[in-house]
N, C-alpha and C positions, 0 to 999 in steps of 0.2 A: 807381393801381397799374398796373399792368398792367391795364388796363381790366377784362377779364372774369375776372381771377384772384381776385376778392374772396372766392370760396368757399374758397380755400386757407387753411389754418390757419397761424398764425405760432407759433414757439416762444416759450414763456413764460420770461422771464429776470429777473434780479435787478439792483438798482442799488447804487452806492456813490459816493463822494467828490468832489471839489474844483472849483476855480476856472475862469474863462473867459479868453478873450483878445479884446481889442478888435481889430476888423478895419476898416481904413479902406476905404471903398468910394467910388470916384470922388474920391479925395483929390487934392489939388493935385499934379500931376505936370508939371514944366516941359516946354515944347515941345522943348527941346534934349535930352530924354531923360535928364536928369541927376538924376532923382529917386532914391529909395532903391534901392540895388542895381543901378544902371544899368550896362550893359555898353558900349553904343554908342548914339549918337544915332539916333532912329527918327522918320522923318517921318510925318505923319498928322494926322487931325483933332484939334482941341484937346479937352481933357478936358471932360466935361459937368458941369453942376451936379448936386448930389445932391437927388432928391426927398425932402423931409423932412416928411411928414404927422405929425400928433400921434397916433401909434398908440394911446397909452394912452387918449386921449379917444374915438377911434373904437371901441376895444374896449369901453369903458365904456358905449357907447350901445346895445349889444345885451345880451340876457340872458346870464348866465354859467351854463353847465350842463355836467355831465359826461356826454357822449354818445359820445365816441370809443371805439372798440373797438381798443385797443392793448395789446400786452404791455408790461411795465415797461421803461423806458429806462435803460440803464446809463450814467448821466451824473452828474457831480459837481455840487456846489452852484454855482449861477449859470450852468449850461450847459443850454440848452433841448434838449428832445428833437429830435434831428436827423432829421426825416423827409425822404424823397425825395432822399436823398444817395446818392452812389456807395458810401458806407460805412455806410448805414443797417442793413445786415445784421449789423454788429457792435455797433451801438447797441442794437438790439432783439432780438438773437439771437446765434447762434454761426456765422454763415455766412461763407464766404470773401468777400473784397472785392478789387476789381481796380483797383489804383492806376495802372497803365500806366507803365512796362512790367511791374512786379512784381505778383504776387498775394500775398495776406496773409490769415492766419486766426489768430485768437486761439484757443488750445487749451491745456488743462491748465495747466501751470506757466509757460507762455510763449506762443510763437507759432510759426507755420511760414511759410516763404517759398517762392514758386515763380516761374518765368519761363514764362508760358503760351505754348504753341506751337500755332498754329492747324492744325486738321486739317479738311479739307472733305469733305462728302458732298453728295449731290444737292440736299438741302434745308437743310443746316446747315453753318455754319463754326463749329467749337467750339474754344475755347482755355481749358480748365478749369484750376482750381487743382490742380497736381500738386506735391506737396511735394518740394522740393530740399534745404532746410535746416530743421532744427528747433532752436529756441532755447529754453533752459530757464533761467529766473531764479529758480525756486522760488516762483512766484506762486500765490496761492489765489483771486484775483479781480481784477477790473479795473473802471475807470470812465473814461469820456471826460471829460477835464478842459479841453480847448480844442477848438473846432471852428469851421470856416467852410465855405463851399461847396466849397473845394478841398482843404483840409488838416485833419488830425485828430491830436490828441495824446491818448494813452491812458496813464493811471496803472496800473501793475501793482502789486497789493496783496498783503501777506502775510496770514497767518491772522487777525491782529488788525485788518485793514483799514488798516494803515499802508503808506505808499508805499515801494516798493522802487526805483522809477525810472519814467521816462516813455518810451514808444515814440512816435516821430513818423513819420508817413508822409503823403504828399500825391500827388495825381494829377500825373503828369508828372515826378515826382522819381524818379530811378532808384536811390535809396538808402532804406533803412529804418534808423533809429537808435534806440538805447536809451541814455538818460542816467541814470546811477545817482543816486539820492537819498540813498544811504548806501553803506557797503561791501557789495558784492554780487559773488557768483561767478556768471558766466554760462557756460553750456555750449552749444556749437554742434555739433550732429551733422549730418554731411553730407560726409564725405570731404575736409575741408580739412586742409592741412598748413602748418606755419609756413614763412614765406618771409623769411629774414633780409635779403635784398636786394630792392629794389623798393618801390613805394609801399604795397603791401598788407602786412598783418601775417601773413595766412594766405590760401591760395587752393587751389582744387582743381576738378576737372571733375566735374560732377554732371548727369546727364540730357542730355548733349550741350552743356552750357553751362559756361563758366568762372565760378565764384563766388569772391568774395573777402570778407575781413573786414579792416577797419582798426580797431585797438584798441591800448591800451597794451601788451598781451601776448597770447600764445596758447601754451598748453602742454598738449598732449595733448587738445585740444578745449575747454579751459577758459580763461576770461579773468577776471582779478581786476580789478574796477573800484572805485575809491574814489568818494566823494561828488563829483558833478559831472563825472566822467570819462565818455567816450562810446565806445560800440562801434557801428560802422556796417557794414551788409552790403549787397552789391550784386552784380549779375551783369554781366559784360563784354558789350558788344554784339558783333554779328558784325563781323569785320574790325577788331577793336580795335587801337589803336595805343598807343604810350607816352603820347601826349597824352591819349587817352581814359582810360587807366588812372590817370594823375595827377589828371585832373579828378574822376573818381569817388572816388578815395581822399581827396582834399581835401573833397569834398562829404560823405563819410561821417563826417567829424569835425565837421560843422556842421549840427546838426539844424534842420529846417524848423519854425519857430515859428508860422507862419501865412502865408497868401497874401493880399496886397492886390490888389484888382481895380479898375482904372480903365478908362474907355471914352470914346470920342469918336465923333461922327458928322458927316460932311459930305455934300455932294450925291452923291458917288460911293462913299464907303467908310465902313464902321463899324469902329472899331478896338477891340480888346480887349488890355489889357496886364495881365499877371499878374506881380507882384513877389513872389518867394519870399523871405520874411524868415528869415534864418538867424542862428545865434548869432555867426558871425564874418564874414559877408559872402560866403564862398566858396559856390558852389553849382553844380548841374548840373540840366538839365531835358531832356525829350524833346519834339520837335514831333510832334503828331498829324497824320494825313493832311489834315484840313480846314484845318490851319494851314500846310500846305505847298502847297496848290493855289491857282491864280489869281494875282493880283497881290499878292505878299507882299514885305515889306521885306527888304533885305539884312541878314544877321545875322552878327555876329562870333562866333567860338567854336563854330560848328556844323560839321557834317561829320565828327564823331568816331566814326561807326559807326551801325549801325541795329539795332534790335530788331524782331522780328516781333510783331504784335498781331492781335487778331481784326478790327480795323478797317483794318489796313494797316500798312506800315512806320513805325516811330518813329525819328526822327533825333536822335542825342545831341548836346547842345550844352553847353559850359561857360558858366556865368553864372547870374544870378539873376533876369533879367527876360526874359519871353517876350511878344512882341508879334505879333499876327496881325490881318489885315484880312479883311473880307467885303464884297461889294457891298451897297450900301444898299438896304433895302426899307422904304419909308415907309408909314405907315398908309393903307389903301385903303378907300374907302367902298363904293360899288357900281360896276359897270362904267360907264365913260364912253361914252355912246352918241351923242356929238355927231357922230361920223363915220359912224354907222350910216345905211343907206339908209332911205327911207320905207317900203319893203316890209319891211325887217327890223324897224323900230320897230312897224309894224302887227302883225307876227307875234308879237312879244314882248308887246305889249299884249293881244292875244287870249289868249295863254297865261296872262298875268297875271290876267285876269278869271276864267278857269277856276280858277287856283290859289288866288285869294282865296276864291272860292266853296267850294273844297274844303278850306279850312283847318279842321281839327277843333278841339274844345276843347283848351286847353293842358294838357299833363300837369303833375303837381305835384312830380315829383322833380327833383333838381338837374341831372341830365344831359338827359333828354328834355324836361323843362320848359324849361330854358335854351335848348336847341337849337331848340325850337319858337318861342320868342320871337325868336331870331335870324332864323329863316326868315321870320317875319311882318314883322319890322322891315325886312328886305331888300326884301320885296315892297312895303311902304309907300313906301320911298324910291325904288325903281324906278318905281312908278306916278306919283309926284310928278315925277320927272325926265322921264317921258314925257308930262307935261302932262295927267294924268288923276287929279287929287287926289280927285275925287268917288268914283271906283271903289275907292279905298283908305281913304277917310275912316273908315268903320266899323272897319276893321281897325286903323287907327292908334289909335282910341279904345280898342279891346279890348286892344291890346298895351301902350299906355301905362298903362291901368288895372292890367294884370297886373304890369308893372314896379313900379308904386306899391305893389302888395300885397307883392311880393317884398322891397321895400326899406323896409317899415315897421320901424323899429328894434325895436319891442316886439311884432312880429308873432308870435313864438313863444310869447308869453304867452297869445295867443288861439287858436292852432291848432298843428297838428303837421306842417304842410307849407307850402311857399312862404314860408320865413322862415329866419333864421340866428341861431345862438347862438355864443358864444365858449366853448371848452372850456379852462379854466385849466390843467389837467394836460397835455393834448396841446399847448397853446399854438397853437391853430388855430381858424379860423372854420369851422363845419360847418353845412351846410344841412339842413333837415328838409323833406321826406323824402329820405334819402340814396339814392345809386345807385352800383352797381359798386364798393362799398367806399369811398365817399367819407368814411364815418365811420371808416375805417381810414387816412384821409388820402391815399387814392388819387385820382388824376385831377383834383385841384382846379383845375389850370390849364385843363384841357379844359372843365370845367363852368362855371367863373367867367368864362372867356374869352368864351363865348357870351353870358352876361348882360351883360358889359361892352360887347361889341360892339353888342348890341341897344340898350342905353342910350345908347351913343355915337351910333348912327345916328339915333335918334328925338329926342335932345336937342341935336343939332348946331346947330340954329337956335332953340333954346328954352332960354334961360339960366335961366328960372324952374324948368323941369322938371329941368335939370341940378342946380340947387341942392337941389331936393327929393329927388332920388335920391342925392345925393353922400355922405351919411354912411355908408350901407351899401355903395355901389359903391366908395368909397375904401377901405373895410375889406376888401372882396374883393380889390381890387388889391394891398393890402398883404399879405394872406395868402399870395398866390402869388409876389409879386415885390417885397417890401420891399427898398429899396436898401441900407438899413443895418439891423443887428440891433437889437432892443430887448428889454426884459424880457418883452414880450407875444408877439412874433413873430420867427421867425428871418430871417436875411438870405437873400433869393432862394431861397425854399423849393423851388421846382420847377426852377430853372435851374442848370446846371452850367457855369461860365465856362471851365473847361478843356476839357471834352468838346464845348462849343459847342451843347449841346442839353439838353433837360429829361429828368428821370427821373419816371416815373409812379407807381411803387409807393411807398406811404408807409413801410412797414417793411422791404421787400425781403427776404422770408423765403425766399430762393432760393440754391442753390449756384452759380448762374451770375451772381450779382450783381443789381443793379437793372436795370430795363428800361423801354423805351418802345415802344409800338406805333404810335400815330397821330402821326407827325411833323407832318402837315398841321394837325391840331387844335392842336398846340403852337404852330405859326406863327399859327394863327387866334387863339390866346389872346393873343399879344403884339400882334397887329393889333387885337384888341378892346381891349386895354389902351391902345393908342395912340388909337383912336377915342374912348374915354371921356376920355382926357387932353385931347384937342382940344376936345371938347364942354364940358368943365368948366374949360377955361382953365389947364391945368397944363403949362406949357411944358417944365419939366425932366422931367416924366413922359413927355411926348411923345418927348423925346430918348432916355430910357431904353428906352421901348417900341420905338423904331426900332432901337436897338442889339440888343435881344433878338430882334426879328423878323429882322433882317439875319443875325445869327449863327446862329440856329436854321435859317433857310432854307439857308444854306451847308452846315450839318451834315446837313440832310435830304437834300440832293443827294449829299453825299459818302458817307453811310452807309446811306441808305434807297433813294432813287429812281434814283440813277445811280452806284452804287458801282463801284470798279475790279473788273474780272472776277477771280475766284479759280478757278484750275484745280480741277475736280471739283465746283464748285457750279454747278448747271444752270439758274439763273434770272436774269432781268434785274434784279430788285429784291430788296431785303431788307425784310421787314415787321415783324420784331421784333428790335430791337437791345438786347443785354444787355451787361453788363460783360465777360462771358466767352463770348459766343456771338452768332451772327447767324442768324436763322431765316427761311425762306420759309414763313410760317404766320401765323395770327392766334389770338387767344384765343377767337374765337366762330364761325369758319367755315373749312373747308378749301378753299372755292371760290376759284379764281384771281381771279375778279372782286372778291371781298371782300379778298383779299390786296393787290391794287393799290388798290382803292377806299378802303380805310382810310387810305392815304397821300395821298389827294386831297381828301377832304371837308373843308370844305363847298364847295370849288372856287370861291371868290370871287376878287377881284382880287389878294389877297395871295398866292394859290397860283400866280399866273403866274410867280413867281420860281422855281418848280420847273424851268423851262426855261432859266434863266440859264446860259450856257456849256455846255449839254448838247447832244450830237449829236442832231439831230432823229430819226435812225433809231433811236436808243435808245428814244425815246418811242413810236415806231410799234411797235417790237418788244415793248415792255412791254404795250401795249394788245392786241396780237395774242395774246400769252401769256395775258392775263387773260380773253380770250374775244372772238371776232371779232364776235359780234352784240351790240352795245352796247344794243340795245333789250330784251334778254331778261332782264336781271338788275336787281335793286334798285340796284346800284352802276353800272349801265350808263351813266347820265347823266354821272357823274363821269368814266368812261373816255373818253367822247366829248369832253367838254370838255378833258381832258388831251390827247387826240389833236390837238385844234385848235391846240395850242402847237407842233406840229411844222412847220407851214408853211401857206401860203395854200390849197393844194389840200386839205390835211388839214382845215383849218377849214371849207371848203365842204362836205366830206363829213360832218363832225361836225354842221354846221348842218342838213343835210338829214335826217340820221338822228335828231337830237334832235326835229325836227318830227314824226317818226313815233311818238315815244313817247307813249302815252296820258296824258292829264292824271291826275295823282296817282300815276303809276307810277314815280316816282323816290324816292330816299331822303328820309327826313323831315328831313334837315338842310338841304335846299335845295328848289327848285321848278323846274319846267321853264322858267318865265320867267327865273329867275336864271341857269340854265345857257345858255339862248339869248342872254341879255344878255352873259354872259361871252365867248361866241364872237364876237358882233357887236362887242364892245368891244375886241377885241384890236388893232384898228387905230385905236382912239380916242385 
């Protein structure tokens, strides 16, 4: 979830009706860009192979048990409960959702639409759902009938549970459509007037924006639709042109039926391609800020105007294929100390011996227990790299034994902690004992990422251990990042391919949409996935994990650690990113050191990507804002390691100040030895 929001209650809701949609993931897309819906050739890495584990067999290997604490999901037959989505608030409740650029809320006999307009204060940039249009189709209920990580289709139902029609919306799509399943009268309230000339059927100014409807008719606010006919609503962007109006009006008659995701990775770039499958091929999309920064491809059909959003301006494009690149971030083990001086290596080894001695018993819950295993595994591999295997031999044995316990397939038959079950109603793998609402499907990628990383580190040169751990570790990997949907697990539970980052809340019971706090732990999750994939010999999963880590790292810089300045917002970073809000805050502490620190832990080599393309002064300013004395707080070690990314002088300062931190006085996700190694390894 929202990591510490697990105490918040979710609204209880009801379910209903129908079918699903097949979504191709990493499907064949020719290098010339001429796959489905292509607008123009796009250069970039070749598409990756799809990791295809036998999910049914993995699930069958652990006990089945109803342990999840979820409200009923409003989904139809064949549609899995869609947790951790940008739209989970409508699956499990009645909350607004933020499709970018539009906001949407199911309500009463239909739905409402808004065009969020960001307003900044000292600690928050808020862009809530403010109703601009209200659409009434006479519905009495609804059910999600098709869903993927980017798009969702909702059946609106009459009093008898029969389908009136289907609403289609998708992230990045500037239109919302309703397709009638029988003769239906649709009423649109919101100051629209018929427009006999032009591409729209009706239009009007509402709340400072121009809204429009494309439909077969519009008479006094009502539209008569026959079976199969479509009504589509949209807002015009700032500086709209006739070309943007035509593109939007065309897209409003071609509902998004789903979004196919393909990806590719090479030495420099990771590519994401989203293909919006529409009923007739015509489409429109908006580019988010992280899709516009850095070395991006030339795109035909763009430059049609901009919408404001909580994350920054969105650029309107005509077409149905969106491609974006991010710098490649490959799986990272521990810092490379080959270039470290003898003095640095001695200091790290001295700290390591103290840290090993100070290692407490491992906790039993899925967050702190997993985090402790990652810390221990990192110390073990560091010690062996430093040529001191004897100093870490006992810790290796302890940690491997703990991993074996966590990965006993039938472990939950014997105990109520350090084991996993499969919940067939929630369609999720849940660890006992849960933490921070992981039994509400919150934070699974954070928790399981630490376990995957620990297993990947310790099994990297031990094929027999990898084989032993594989059944449960592969199941955890599939729970958070299954490349394709199955009957047992959803596709990419945690990761949002349009937004470029993960969502942490399982059910998203919030008016501001879903959210994520620790972007760095999300990067750590995909790095852990990559380490496990390497140790277990799964090349396709290595590529997928690299794509996930690369894309999440770029989004972390864009929206969390190095966002574009917003007038009125007084801070260097954002620590809570929502669908409709950005906060300088955490779920657990108001301290500035925690607000930055939660974006840095565990500050391993994968977090070095936080500095890619970032002005070093921004790093210094963020550390200064978080607290000048990095030795005084629990998160101080992370702040000093982050400071080291700003340059050589900063790294020397960070090294000296890290040496002054008492042993055991750093966060439980790392160790002083690991932080010293991070700084020393920056030149490695």
